[in-house]
C-alpha positions in Angstrom: -73.5 51.0 -208.0 -71.3 53.7 -206.6 -71.7 55.1 -203.1 -72.0 58.6 -204.7 -75.0 57.5 -206.8 -78.2 59.2 -205.8 -81.5 57.4 -206.3 -85.1 58.2 -205.4 -87.0 55.8 -203.2 -88.8 54.2 -206.2 -85.4 53.1 -207.7 -84.3 51.8 -204.3 -87.6 50.0 -204.1 -86.7 48.1 -207.3 -83.1 47.5 -206.2 -84.2 46.0 -202.8 -86.1 43.2 -204.5 -82.9 41.4 -205.0 -80.9 42.7 -202.1 -81.2 43.1 -198.4 -81.1 46.6 -196.9 -77.6 45.8 -195.4 -76.2 45.1 -198.9 -78.0 48.0 -200.6 -77.1 50.7 -198.1 -74.0 49.2 -196.6 -72.5 51.3 -193.8 -75.1 54.0 -194.4 -78.0 51.8 -193.2 -77.7 53.2 -189.7 -77.9 56.7 -191.0 -81.1 55.7 -192.9 -82.6 54.4 -189.7 -81.6 57.5 -187.8 -83.0 59.9 -190.4 -86.4 58.1 -190.8 -87.6 59.5 -187.4 -87.2 63.0 -188.8 -89.4 62.5 -191.8 -92.9 63.8 -191.3 -94.8 61.0 -193.1 -98.3 62.3 -192.1 -97.6 65.4 -194.3 -97.1 63.3 -197.4 -99.9 62.8 -199.9 -102.2 59.9 -199.0 -101.6 58.4 -202.5 -97.8 58.4 -201.9 -98.3 56.8 -198.5 -100.5 54.1 -200.1 -97.8 53.5 -202.7 -95.1 53.3 -200.1 -97.2 50.9 -197.9 -97.2 48.4 -200.8 -93.6 48.8 -201.7 -90.7 46.4 -201.4 -88.6 48.8 -199.3 -91.3 48.9 -196.6 -91.3 45.1 -196.5 -87.6 45.1 -195.8 -87.3 47.9 -193.3 -89.7 47.3 -190.4 -89.3 50.8 -188.9 -90.3 52.4 -192.2 -93.3 50.1 -192.4 -94.4 51.2 -188.9 -93.9 54.9 -189.7 -95.9 54.7 -193.0 -98.7 52.7 -191.3 -98.9 55.2 -188.5 -99.0 58.1 -191.0 -101.8 56.5 -193.0 -103.8 56.0 -189.8 -103.2 59.6 -188.9 -104.2 60.9 -192.3 -107.4 58.7 -192.3 -108.3 60.0 -188.9 -107.8 63.6 -189.9 -109.8 63.1 -193.1 -112.7 61.7 -191.1 -113.1 64.9 -189.0 -115.6 67.6 -189.8 -114.0 70.7 -191.2 -114.7 72.8 -188.1 -112.6 70.5 -185.9 -109.4 70.7 -188.0 
């Protein structure tokens, strides 16, 4: 795999089964950690968040697991509100 190769998260999810994040991302791992805080996970579709929650990449990157879990809780809380409160 070349550093210039671009993959979606589902491909990375498959690649991380056999590799640790440090090996997969190399020197770019810190950038991944830095950028995760800028992703607005609660704005993602609930179905995508569920898929991410059960993914390999979330199991290997604790901060991502935390952000996805927090987003799911936020979305569930918002979905439980009456329409007039939103």
